[in-house]
N, C-alpha and C positions, 0 to 999 in steps of 0.2 A: 883589737885591743884586748890584752889578757884580763881575765876577771879580777885579778889582783890590783889592777889599776882603776877599777870602777869607782871605789870609794874616794880615792884621791881626786878623780875627775869631778865627782859629785860635790866634794868639799870645795874645790877651787871654783867651780861654776857657781855654786850657791853663795860664795863670798863676794862675787862680782857686784859692785854697786848698781842697784836698779833691778837685779834679778830677784823675782818673787818665788819662783818654783822651778825645780829641775826634775825631769823624769827621764829614766833610761829604759829603752825598749830593747831588751837584749836579743830577742829572736831575730831582729833585723839590723842590729848593730847601730841603732840611732838614738839620739838624745833630743829632747824637746825642752826649750826654756820659755818660761813666761816672765815678761819683763815690763818695766814702765816705759811707755812709748817715747817720752822725751829723751830717754837714755839709750835709745836704740843703737846709735852709732858707737857710743862708748862701750856698750855691752858686746856688740859684734867685734869690736877691736880687741876687747879683753879676751873673748873666747878664741879669737884667732891667734892670740899671743900664747895660749896654752900649748906647750910643747912637751916632748918626752922628759926633758930635764925638770920642768915644773912639776910634772906628774911624779917623777922619782923623788923629788924633794918633799912632796906632800904625802907620800905613801905612809900609811900607818903600820905596815908590816904584817897585817893579817888579811887573809883571802876571804872574799865575800861572794855570795851568789848574786844573781840579778835581782833588781828591785821589783816588787817589795821583798825585802830579805829578812827572814826571821832571825838569822844570825845577827844582822845589824841591829834589829830591835832588841835582842837580848844584850848585845854589847852596850847599846845606848842606855838601856835600863840599868845595867850593872854599873856603868859610869855614874849615872845620876844617883842611884841608891848609895853606892860606895862613897862618893864625894859628900853626900848629905850626912851620912853617919860618921864619916871620918872627921868632919868639922865638929859634929856634936860631941864626939868622944875624946878627941885629941887637942882641940884648940881651946885656949882660955876664953872666957866669956867676952871680953872686949874685942878680941880679934874675930871671934865668931859673929859678933854684932856687925862688924865691918863687912863681912862676907854677905850677911843677910841683907843689909842696906844696899849693897852693890847689886845683889840679885833682884831687889825690889825695883831698881831703876827700869828694867825691861818692862815690868808690869805697869809702872807709872807712865812711861813713854807711850805705851799702847793705849792707855786710858786717855791721856792728853790728846792723842791723835783723834780719837773718837769724839771727845768733847769739842774739839776744834771744828767739827763738821757743821753744826753741833748735833750730837745724838747720844742717847743713853743706851749702851750695849753691854754685852757680857764682859769685855775687858774693863769697863768702868766698875762693874760689880766686883770683879776679882780684886782690882786695886783698892777699892773701898774696904772690902773684907779684910785684906792684909793690913791696910792702914789702921784699922781699929786696933789690931794687935800692937802696933807701934804706939798708938795713943795710950794703951794700957801698959806700955813699956815691957811688953812680953815678947822679947826678941825670938825666943825659941818657938813660940806658937806661930809667929809670923813666918819663920823659916820652914816650919812643918807644913803650914798652909801652902806656901809656894812650892814645896816639894811635891805635895799631893796634886796640886794643879798641873805641875810640869809632867808628872807621871800620866795623869789623865789625858793631857794634850798629846803626849807621845803615842799613847795607845789609840786615841781617836784618829790621829794622822795616819798611823799604820793601817787601821781598819779601812779608812777612806782610800788610801793608796792601793791597798790590796784589792778592793772592789773595782777601782778604776782600772788597774792593770789587768785584772781578769776580764773586764769588758773589752779593753783594747786588744788583748790577745785573742779573744773570741772573734772580734770583728776582722782581725787579720786572716782568720780562716775562711772568711766569706770570699768565694772566688770571683775574679773579674775575667772577662773574655775579650779577646782582640782579634781583628782580621789581619793576620800577618801576610804580607805580599812576598811570595817566593816565586821568582821568575815572572811568568805571566798568569799565575794562579794565586788564589787566596786560600789560606788555611786558618781555621778557627783554633786559637791557642789560648792557654791561660796567660793572663797579662804578666804574671810573675816569671814566665819563661822568656819574655822579651829582654833583649840586651841593647845597649847603646849602639846605634847604627842600623838597627832593623827598620823596615818600612812597614807602616801600618795604614790600612784603608779605613777611613771614617766617612760615613754618609748620613743622609737625612735620618734623623731619629736615633742616631747612635751617639754614645758618649766617648769622649777622649779619655783613655785610661792611663795615658803617660804624658810626660812633658816632652815636647819636641818642636821641630820646625817644619812648616808646610813646604813640601817639595814639589807638589803638583796640585792644581785645582784651586777652587775658591769656595768658601762656605760662610754662612752666617752662623756664628758661634755664640751661644748664650753662656756668659761667664759670671752669672749672678752669684753662684756659690763661692766664687773666688774674689770678685771685686764688689759685689753688691749692685752692679749695673743691671737694671731691669730689662734693657733692650739688648738684643743680639748685636754683635759687631762683626764686620767683615774680616775674614782672615784669608790671605792669599799667599802666593809663593814668597818665601823668605820671612814670613811672620811666625812668631812664637805662639804655640797653643799649649794648654796646661791640663793636667789630669783633673777630672771632676767637672769639666765643662761639657756642653752638649751641642752637637750640630743640629740646628733647626732647619737649615735648608742648604743644599749643595753637597759637594763631594770633594774630599781632599786626601792626599797621600802625605803622611807625616813621618819624618825621620826621627826615630827615638833618640833622645838626647840624655836623659837622666836615668838613674837606676830606678826600676819600678818599685822597689821596696820603699824608697824615699817618698815617691809620689803617693803611694798608698798610705803610708804613715801620716803624711800631711793631711790627706782627705779624712782619715779616721780621727785624728786629733781634732780637726775642725768639726767633725760630726759630734764628737763627745762634748766639745765646748758649746756647740749649738744646742745639743740635747739638754744641756744644763739650763739653758734659757727657756726651753719649752717644757716647763713643769706642768704636771697635772693640776687640776683644780684642788684636789685633796692635798697634794704636796705644797702647793702655793699657800693654801689655807694654813697648814702647819707652820710654814716659815713666816708668814705674815703675823700669825699669833705669837711665834717665838720672838719676833722683833718688838711687837707691841707690849709684851708682858714684862719686859725688863724695867720700864719706869714703874710698874706696879710693884716690882721687887723692892725698889727704893722706897716707895710709899709705905709698903709693909714694914720695912726696916725702920723707917721713921716712927711709925705707930708703936712698934715694939720698943724703940728707945724711949719714947715718951711715957709709955705705960709701965715698963718694967725697970727702967733706969739701969739696964744691964747691958754692958758692952758685949758680953759673951753671947747673949741671946740675939742682940742686934747683928753681930757677926754671923750667927747661924742663919738669919734671914737673908743675908747677902751671899752666903756660900752655895746655896742651891739655886740654880737657874733652869728654866725650861728650854732655853734657846738652843744650846748645843745638842741636847738629846733629841729635840724635835727635828732639827735640821739634819743631824747625822743619821738617825734611824731612817728618815725619809729618803735621803740621797742614796744610802746603801741599798734600801729596798728597790729603788728605781734602777740603779746600776746593775744589781743582780738580775732583775727582770730583763734588761737590755742584753746582758751577757748570756743568759739562758736562751733568749730568743735568737741571738746570733749563733749559738751552738746548734740550734735546730734549723738554721738557714733562713732566719728572718731578721732583717735589719729595720729597727724602729728608730725614727729620727728624733724622738722626744717623748717624755713621759706622758704628755697630754694626749698622745695618740693611743697609748694603752687605754687611757680612761675613755676616750671617744669610742674606741672599738668595744670596750666593755659595756658601754651604754647604748650602743647601736641597736635599734629595734627593727631596722630594715636593712637588708643587704642586697645590693644590686650587682649582678654578675654580667660581664660581657660573655659571649658564647665561645667564639673561636679561640682556642688556646687557654681558655679559663675553665669552662665546664667541659669542653671537648678536648681531645688529645692535642697536646702541644705540637705534634707533627702529623697534620692531616695527610691523607694519601690521595694520589690521583687514581680515581676509579675507572674513568673512561674518557675517550676523546672522540667527539663527533665532528665531522667535517661537512662543509658546504662549498659551493662555487669551485669545485674541482681540485681543491687542495687535498694533500695526503695527510694522514694522521701525524707522520713524522715531521712534516713541514709545519703543521700547526703547533706541535709541541716544541719544536726547535725555536720558533719565533717567540712563543710564549715564554720559554725559559730565558731567552735573550732579554726580554723586557723585565722579567721578574727577578733576575739573578742578584740585583744589588739592594733589595729591600727587605728590612728585618720584620717579616711577618710570616706566621706559620703557613699560610696558603702559598705565599711566594716560595718558601722552601720546599713545599710539596711538589710544585711544578718543576723547580730546578732539579730536585732529587730524581724525579721520574725521568727527566731527559738524560741525566747522567747514567742512570741504571740501564737505559736503552742505548747508550753509547752515542748520543746525539751531540755533536760539537756545536756550540753556539757563540762562543766568546768573540770569534772574529767578525760576527755580524753586529756586535754591540755598537750602539750610537748613543748620543746624549738623550737622556730620558727625563720626563717630567712626572713626578709623583703627585697625584691629586688625592689628598687625604680622604679616605673612606669612599672614594669613587673608583679610582683605577690608575692606570699608567698610560702615558702617551709618549710616542717617540717618532722620529723621522729616520727610517731605515731604507737606504738605497733610493732616496728621493720620494718615498711613499710614507704617508701618515699611518702609523700602526697604533691601535689602542687595545687595551685589555682591561676588563673589569666587570662590574655588576651590570645587570640588565638596565637598571636606572641610568647608569653612566653611559653605557654604549648606545642605548636607544633614545633616551630622553635628552641627556646632556649633549651627546655627540651626534645625534641624528642618524645613526647607522641604519642600514636597511636589511630586512630579512623577510622573505615571503611568509605570510601568515600561516600557511599549512605546514611549512618547514618548522616554524617557530613552535607550533602546537605539538609537532612530533618530538621536537627536542625537549620540550617541557615534560612530556609524558615519559620520555626515556630518562629524564633527570629526577625522577621521583625520589625524594629523600636525600638527594645530593645537592651540593652547593655549586651552581653553574658559574663559570667564568667565560665571558664572551670575548672572542678575539675578532677584531675588524681591521681591514686594511683599505684605506681610501674610501671609507664610508660603507663598505660591504662586509657583513659578517662572514668569515671564512672558516670558523670552527668554534666549538664549545668544549671546555674542559669540565668534567664533572669531578668535584672534590668530595671525597668521602671523609667525613669529620665525626668519627665515633666518640661517644661519651667516654670520659675518663673513668677508669675503675675507681670505685669508692665514692663517686659523686653523690649518689642517692643516700648513702650512709652519712656522708658529711653534712648534707643539707638537713637530714633528720636530726643529727647531733646539734646543729646550730639552732634548730627549732627548740630542742630540749634545753638549750642553754639560754633561752630567753629571746631569741630572734623571732619576731611575730610575722614578718613578711619577707619572702625571698623572691626576687624579681630577676628575669633574664632579659637583657636588651641586646639586640643584634642587628646588623645591617643585612643579614641573610634573608632569604625568601620566607614568606609566611609558612609555607608547607614544611620546609626544613626546620624552622624554629619551633613549630608546633610539635614535631617529632621529638626533638631534643628536650623541650620543656616537659613533655609527658614522661619521657624516660628518666629525667633528672628529678622530677617531683617538686619543681618550683611552683610557687603560688600564682605567679603571673608572668606573662612574657609579652614583649613588643618586638615586632619584626620590621625589616626594611627601613631601619633608622639611619640617619646621618649623624655626625658628631654633634651638630647643633640640636638634633632631636633628643639625643641622650642627655645632653646638658639641660634641655628644657624639662625633661622628665624628672631629673634629680632636683632641679630648682622647684618644680611644682610640689613634689612630695615633701621637700624640706619646708616649703611654705605651709603645708598642711600640718606641720608639727612633728614630722618623723625625724628621728636621728639616724642619718644615712651613712652606711659604709659602702663604698664602691670598689669593686674588684675588676681589674682589666689588665690588658697586656699590650695594647696597640697604640699607635700615634693617635688614632681616632678616638681613643678612650680618654685622652689627656684632659680635655676640657671638663668632662664629668668627674674625673678623678680629683681635679683641683677644686671643684665646687663642693663635693661631698664633705661631710663632717670629718671623715677619715678616708683616705684613698689608699688602696692596696694594689701594688703592681706585681704581677706574676713574673717569675724569674726568666721565662723564655721570651719575654716581650721586648718592646722597643725601649731604648734608653731614655727617650723623652718621657715616656710613661713612668719610668722609674724616677726620673728627676722630679716630676710633678707630684708623685705619690708620697704619702707620709710614711708608708710601711712597704718594704720590698721583700718579697718572698723568693729566695733563690730556687726553691723547690716548686714544682708545678702541681704537686699533690695537694688537694683541698683539705686533707687531714691536717696540714700545717695551719690552716686557718682555724680549724676547730681547737687545736692546741693553743694557738694564740689567744683565742677567745677565753679559754680556761685560765691561761696565764694572766691576761688582762684583768679578769675578775679577781684572781688571786692577789694581784698587786693592790687593787682597791681595798680588798679585805685586809691586807697586811698594813697598808697605810692607816686605815681606820683603827686597827688593833694597836698599832704603835702609838698613835695619838692618845688613846685611852690609857695605855699602860704608863706612858711617860707622865701624863697629867696626874694620874693616881699616885705613882711612886714618888714623884717630886713634891707633890702636895703633902703626902705623909711625912717625908723627910723634913719639910719646912715646919710642919706642926710639931714633930719630935724635937727639932732643934730649938724652936721658940719656947717650948715648954721646959727645956732644959733636960729632956730625957736622954739626949745624945749631945756630944760636943760638936762644935763647928767642924773640927777636923774629921770626925766620924761622918758627919753629914756630907762633906766633900768626898770622902772615900766611897760611901755608899752611892752617892750621886754619879760619880764617874764610873763606878763598877756597874751600876744598872744601865748606864748609857752604852757601855761596851757590850754588855750581855744582850741588850735588845738589838744592837746593831749586828752582832754576830748571828743572832736568830734570824734577822732579816736577810742575812747573806746566804741562807740555805737555799738550795735549788727549789724552783717552783713546781716543776714537773719531774717525776721520777720514772 
């Protein structure tokens, strides 16, 4: 659609009965409507009836840019100001009075809707303040008051829309990945590159990033983000699956049906709406106070009327409210923080998680892929029972190839680099979270995983002298044991070096108020000790299962710690969900990202340090906004009640200060 049609489309959509809000997202050519649920069918029918002729008939003749549009704001202000002063200068008083009364009807209807709830809110304040002018038979003052209120509302709506649009555009830049099936191979591609008809593989722990139809396989899919259902549902051949859902168990091939931009927009708009309900304690306090203070405005106006007998001073007490300023400045500060976070590769699912992270005094890190490199390397292959190194690596890669974990990728990459083909040997596999992988290949049971899984859970055998030799050769490495039919046939040593900048990041977190940094891992004690020493963490726990990590977080929370958990794997999910705030690293599993409150697309720990600073900056900004709004509006009330300024000047200064504080809160947090 040409840009010249956008205003007409917005105008027609906004006039549909039941539609509350219309937003255009020009970068992806989409429009989102917020409507009254009972009117759903009528709204959809009306939208479907909008055609080229309707757009042509409604066009105003001037070309606009995409929303939020400064040009449109200027035109709306010009129309509002021009109409107001044209009536004042050119219409006789009786006719001017008719226009003012007609304009008052919109304010009166809004007030009556609020009173019907019943509740005292800002629309009731506005209607009362204007009504006092009618009581005084001062039609010009009533018209001027409505004019100033309309200008203030127009500017506030634009400021809010600008912040919301900036946030959504920032989130659109956060990349999604998909496993596209090309022939008999899989290629990792950006989800935005997918087209209808493409085939995508989705397995345990991975998210569905597109809308499509299951073409092969069966899986249990968690659709909570879409439907609110807490339990996963089975999806098999012929069933629909949707973007934003997560495969908890199983493996499916999905044929892409819808445009990926549409599905991503839906997920992002849903995230923004959800984030609005997950307000921080400070923001909630500001908005609760804003709602509670309106009745006190009326009480104050009543006292002024009784003591001064002045309708002008009574009107002044009604013209200034705290509600709009407190709500707008808070929401703009939060949307700016979310937008800035998205620009640096961090998706925060709600303002409350900024606050939780700012308050965290204990940060718990997983090791692999979090403190250590996101792509570990295969350092060595040891063999037993007559197997060759190539045979051990080939079978290991066959078992590991479909699982989203850094160690699995290290094994598969090593096999690929050595030219070892393994896909034709693939059989159905069972992924046992935090333990290992089991499969039946050529009629034999093959398992790969930790020493705990292979020896204790599966009862595999290995002579003690060989085991001691392997442990000595694996000094500082993470061992993966491969066993076939109960006999260990090889061991893979995974080198998992510390990420660059980890020591500096942990030191910075300490400087920013984090008292205790902990590393939890399922790796061996010896490897964990080396990493913990190099990273500079305060405490570490090794050889842990998911339930052990969960129990540790539960214990320290019980001791009064405010806990942030950082992880990337399926086995981190329980602890991520339990922590006061969970952070999932970008290279990790999609289940971890689904459970986490904050997602980092980058694997660099410096992003966590920046997020800590930004979170603390948001809390400071909310506190500062609260103080400035309360002081400014209290001063305006005092000046209006004493007669130092007129009610109209109070309204002008009130709206002006609200816009100024909101624009100040829209400034970037980190430069």
